[in-house]
C-alpha positions in Angstrom: 0.0 0.0 0.0 1.3 3.5 -0.9 2.3 5.6 2.1 0.2 8.8 1.8 3.1 11.0 3.2 5.5 9.7 0.5 2.8 9.9 -2.1 2.2 13.5 -1.3 6.0 14.3 -1.6 5.8 13.2 -5.2 2.3 14.5 -5.9 3.4 18.0 -5.0 5.8 18.0 -7.9 3.0 17.3 -10.3 0.8 20.2 -9.1 -1.6 21.2 -11.9 -0.9 24.9 -11.4 2.9 24.3 -11.9 2.3 22.1 -14.9 0.0 24.7 -16.5 2.7 27.3 -15.9 5.3 25.1 -17.6 3.1 24.6 -20.6 2.6 28.4 -20.9 6.4 28.9 -20.6 7.1 26.4 -23.4 4.5 28.0 -25.6 6.3 31.3 -25.2 9.5 29.7 -26.2 7.9 28.3 -29.3 7.0 31.9 -30.3 10.5 33.1 -29.6 12.1 30.5 -31.9 9.7 30.9 -34.9 12.0 33.2 -36.8 15.1 31.0 -36.3 17.9 30.2 -33.8 21.6 29.8 -33.5 23.0 26.5 -32.1 25.9 27.1 -29.7 28.4 24.3 -30.2 29.0 22.4 -33.4 30.1 19.2 -31.6 28.3 15.8 -31.4 25.1 17.2 -29.8 24.8 20.2 -32.1 25.3 17.9 -35.1 22.6 15.6 -33.9 20.2 18.5 -33.4 21.0 19.8 -36.9 20.6 16.4 -38.5 17.2 15.8 -36.8 16.1 19.2 -38.0 16.6 18.2 -41.7 13.4 18.4 -43.6 11.6 20.2 -40.7 10.4 23.8 -41.4 10.3 24.8 -37.7 12.5 26.0 -36.3 15.0 27.3 -38.8 18.6 26.9 -37.8 20.4 30.1 -39.0 23.8 28.8 -38.1 26.2 27.4 -35.5 28.2 29.5 -33.1 31.4 27.9 -32.1 34.5 29.2 -30.3 36.8 26.3 -31.6 39.7 27.7 -33.6 39.3 26.9 -37.3 35.6 26.1 -37.3 34.3 29.6 -38.1 33.7 30.1 -41.8 33.2 26.4 -42.4 30.0 24.4 -42.6 28.8 21.6 -40.3 25.9 19.5 -41.5 25.7 22.0 -44.3 25.0 24.8 -41.8 27.4 27.8 -41.6 29.6 28.3 -38.5 30.1 31.7 -37.0 32.1 33.3 -34.3 30.1 35.1 -31.6 31.2 38.5 -33.0 30.2 37.8 -36.6 26.8 36.3 -35.5 26.1 39.4 -33.5 27.2 41.8 -36.1 25.2 40.1 -38.9 22.0 39.0 -37.2 21.8 41.1 -34.0 21.4 40.3 -30.4 17.9 39.1 -30.3 18.2 35.8 -32.2 17.7 33.0 -29.6 20.9 31.1 -28.9 20.4 27.4 -28.0 23.2 25.9 -25.9 24.0 22.6 -27.5 27.0 21.9 -25.2 25.6 18.9 -23.2 28.1 16.9 -21.2 29.4 16.5 -17.7 31.5 19.4 -16.6 29.5 22.0 -18.6 26.8 23.7 -16.5 24.2 25.6 -18.5 23.9 28.6 -16.2 27.7 29.2 -16.5 27.5 29.0 -20.3 24.4 31.2 -20.4 26.2 33.9 -18.4 29.1 33.8 -20.8 26.9 34.1 -23.9 24.9 37.0 -22.4 28.2 38.8 -21.6 29.1 38.4 -25.2 26.0 40.5 -26.1 23.2 38.1 -26.9 19.9 38.8 -25.3 18.1 35.4 -25.5 19.8 32.2 -24.4 17.9 28.9 -24.3 18.7 25.7 -22.6 18.8 22.5 -24.7 15.9 20.8 -22.8 13.7 23.9 -23.3 14.4 23.9 -27.0 13.7 20.2 -27.3 10.4 20.5 -25.4 9.4 23.3 -27.7 10.2 21.2 -30.8 8.2 18.0 -30.7 10.3 16.2 -33.3 13.4 16.2 -31.0 11.7 14.4 -28.1 12.9 12.3 -26.4 16.5 13.3 -26.0 18.5 11.6 -23.3 16.2 11.8 -20.2 14.2 14.8 -21.4 10.6 14.3 -22.3 7.2 16.0 -22.3 5.8 16.6 -18.8 2.9 14.3 -19.8 5.2 11.3 -20.1 6.4 11.8 -16.5 2.8 12.5 -15.3 1.7 9.2 -17.0 4.3 7.3 -14.9 3.8 9.2 -11.7 2.8 6.0 -9.8 5.9 4.1 -10.9 8.1 7.1 -9.9 6.3 7.1 -6.5 7.0 3.4 -6.1 10.7 4.0 -6.8 10.8 6.8 -4.3 9.3 4.5 -1.6 11.8 1.7 -2.4 14.9 3.8 -2.2 17.2 2.8 0.7 18.1 6.2 2.2 16.9 9.8 2.4 19.8 11.0 0.2 18.6 8.9 -2.6 15.0 10.2 -2.2 16.4 13.8 -2.2 18.3 13.1 -5.4 15.2 11.7 -7.0 13.0 14.7 -6.0 15.6 17.2 -7.2 16.1 15.4 -10.6 12.4 14.9 -11.1 11.7 18.6 -10.5 14.4 19.4 -13.0 13.0 17.0 -15.6 9.5 18.5 -15.1 10.3 22.2 -15.1 14.0 22.6 -16.3 14.8 24.6 -13.2 18.6 24.8 -12.9 18.6 25.9 -9.3 21.0 23.6 -7.3 21.5 21.3 -10.4 25.2 21.9 -10.1 25.3 20.0 -6.8 26.5 16.4 -7.2 28.5 13.6 -5.6 31.9 13.2 -7.3 32.5 9.6 -6.2 31.0 8.0 -9.2 30.7 4.2 -9.1 32.4 3.9 -5.7 30.0 5.3 -3.1 30.6 4.6 0.6 27.9 1.9 0.7 29.5 -0.3 -2.0 30.8 -3.6 -0.5 34.0 -5.3 -1.4 36.6 -2.6 -0.8 38.9 -4.7 1.3 37.8 -8.3 0.5 40.6 -10.5 -0.8 39.1 -11.4 -4.1 37.1 -8.9 -6.1 35.9 -8.9 -9.7 34.2 -6.0 -11.6 32.5 -6.3 -14.9 32.7 -2.9 -16.7 30.1 -2.6 -19.4 31.0 0.5 -21.4 34.6 0.5 -20.2 35.5 3.6 -22.3 39.2 4.4 -21.8 39.5 2.5 -18.5 38.6 5.4 -16.3 36.2 3.4 -14.1 38.7 0.5 -13.7 41.4 3.1 -12.7 39.0 4.4 -10.0 38.4 0.8 -8.9 42.1 0.3 -8.3 42.3 3.5 -6.3 39.2 2.4 -4.2 40.5 -1.1 -3.5 42.6 -1.7 -0.4 43.5 -5.3 -1.4 44.9 -6.8 -4.5 45.0 -8.3 -7.0 41.8 -7.0 -8.5 40.0 -8.6 -11.5 38.2 -6.7 -14.1 36.2 -7.7 -17.2 36.1 -4.7 -19.6 33.5 -4.6 -22.4 34.2 -1.9 -25.0 33.6 -1.9 -28.8 35.1 1.4 -29.8 38.6 0.9 -31.2 40.0 4.2 -30.2 38.7 3.8 -26.6 40.2 0.3 -26.4 43.6 1.6 -27.4 43.5 4.3 -24.7 42.2 1.7 -22.2 45.2 -0.6 -22.8 47.6 2.3 -22.5 46.0 3.6 -19.2 46.0 0.2 -17.5 49.2 -1.3 -18.9 51.3 -0.7 -15.9 48.7 -2.1 -13.5 48.5 -5.3 -15.6 52.2 -5.5 -15.7 52.8 -5.2 -12.0 50.0 -7.6 -11.1 47.7 -5.3 -9.3 45.1 -5.8 -12.1 44.0 -9.0 -13.8 42.2 -7.7 -16.9 40.0 -9.5 -19.4 39.3 -7.2 -22.3 36.3 -8.0 -24.6 36.0 -5.9 -27.8 32.2 -6.0 -28.0 29.1 -4.3 -26.9 26.8 -5.8 -24.3 23.3 -6.9 -24.9 20.7 -9.5 -24.3 22.4 -12.2 -26.4 25.3 -12.7 -28.8 25.1 -11.3 -32.3 26.0 -8.1 -34.0 24.8 -4.5 -33.8 25.4 -1.2 -35.5 27.7 1.0 -33.5 28.6 4.7 -33.8 32.2 5.2 -32.9 32.8 8.7 -31.6 36.2 8.2 -30.0 34.9 9.4 -26.7 32.4 8.4 -23.9 29.4 9.0 -26.2 30.0 6.0 -28.5 26.7 4.1 -28.8 24.6 1.5 -30.5 22.5 2.8 -33.4 19.7 1.4 -35.5 21.5 2.0 -38.7 24.8 3.3 -40.0 28.0 3.2 -38.0 30.1 0.0 -37.9 29.0 -3.6 -37.3 30.4 -4.8 -34.0 29.9 -8.0 -32.0 27.5 -7.9 -29.1 27.7 -10.3 -26.2 25.7 -10.9 -23.0 27.4 -10.1 -19.7 26.9 -13.7 -18.6 28.6 -15.1 -21.6 31.4 -12.6 -21.4 32.1 -13.3 -17.8 32.0 -17.1 -18.4 33.4 -18.7 -15.3 34.5 -15.4 -13.7 31.7 -14.5 -11.2 31.7 -10.7 -10.9 31.1 -9.1 -7.5 30.1 -5.8 -9.2 28.7 -4.9 -12.6 28.7 -1.4 -13.9 26.5 -0.4 -16.9 27.2 2.9 -18.8 26.2 2.0 -22.4 24.6 5.1 -23.7 21.0 4.0 -23.8 21.5 0.3 -24.2 21.3 -0.4 -20.4 18.0 -2.3 -20.7 19.4 -4.8 -23.2 22.6 -5.1 -21.1 20.6 -5.9 -18.0 18.6 -8.6 -19.9 21.9 -10.3 -20.6 22.6 -10.4 -16.9 19.3 -11.6 -15.7 20.4 -15.1 -14.4 23.5 -13.6 -12.8 21.4 -10.9 -11.0 18.6 -13.3 -9.8 21.1 -16.0 -8.8 24.4 -14.5 -7.7 23.2 -10.9 -6.9 26.3 -8.9 -7.6 26.3 -5.2 -6.7 25.1 -3.1 -9.7 25.7 0.4 -10.9 23.4 1.4 -13.8 23.3 4.7 -15.7 19.7 5.8 -15.9 19.9 9.2 -17.6 20.1 8.0 -21.2 16.4 7.3 -21.8 13.3 8.9 -20.0 11.7 5.6 -19.1 14.9 4.1 -17.5 14.1 6.0 -14.3 11.1 3.7 -13.5 11.6 0.7 -15.8 15.1 -0.4 -14.7 14.6 -0.3 -10.9 11.3 -2.3 -11.4 13.1 -4.9 -13.5 15.8 -5.4 -10.9 13.4 -5.8 -8.0 11.3 -8.2 -10.1 14.3 -10.4 -10.6 15.8 -10.0 -7.1 13.4 -8.4 -4.6 16.0 -8.3 -1.8 18.2 -5.7 -3.4 18.5 -2.3 -1.8 18.3 0.6 -4.2 20.3 3.9 -4.0 20.3 6.9 -6.4 23.2 9.3 -6.8 23.9 12.1 -9.2 27.5 12.5 -10.2 27.5 15.5 -12.5 25.6 18.7 -13.3 22.1 18.7 -14.6 21.4 15.1 -13.7 24.2 13.8 -16.0 25.8 10.6 -14.7 22.8 9.8 -12.5 23.4 6.2 -11.4 21.1 3.6 -9.8 22.9 1.4 -7.4 21.5 -2.0 -6.4 23.2 -3.7 -3.4 22.4 -7.2 -2.2 21.2 -7.6 1.3 
């Protein structure tokens, strides 16, 4: 039975008056962008927005603004790139500037302040722009408010199942941001990503981590710093060739001196073995795609681990977490390793993935932590009891 006090704590975030005000705010933004916008940042996110805008009359993208030396005067996705000065001189200060710099370490309010100080009068956040342009939804965890409202009960159930007040506070703050795009306090986060104080195994003699989306070995490097006993075993799943090369370089000394026993698997993780299309970006945003990219092998976590039973499984696979979990189902329900799951890549991961875990293994305790600005690197931890 739902606890009424806890129910009210979530219900208050879905206040009709607040939701109506948000709808009016987005309608005003739709009016602002009718005559066209600049996209600030011609990187991966900006390119994605421009590509998705192909063939769409609204809104018109006038150009990119990018401070990277050498980009101004070129075209990206057939859209001209300007410096801030040229954009201002040519089009004036009132053209809305949409901040398309979306990654950990880049807080919107700081970027907005910089752009305004350059002379622009109207700076929009990426989630506001996306909500005002239906064809771009969903993007990462951003969605219409109606989607969150539709799943209010599941979100309430997650709130009730969280193991500590800090987790509940993280959920409320993140949910408020997802509903209203209020950046107040969204630069507060816990820097200890993947190794919180409640994670077991720091000093146990034998410890094995399965790292799904190992990137350049950064999480395994943190594992070695966290551990107080050695050797430590790690199974690294990573399909991006450039990332694999950097991972080998980063961890070579640890493998050589015996503090790390590493099994590297050049594959994506999914429900079962096969092949998927994979977009190599040579950074942490490399991801599975429906078409294009490069064909890479995909393997289940259970098959990749084989006879090595992991104590801890980390998933950061850019929106493929659900499939990766499916490939760990028997391991989770039987052996119950500690889990760390990125839940900020898709809107529905917030309520679907915790429910999946508790269905398979009801005795897990769930924790929620945010490890970067704006809810980026929000991780669900599941710890066996």
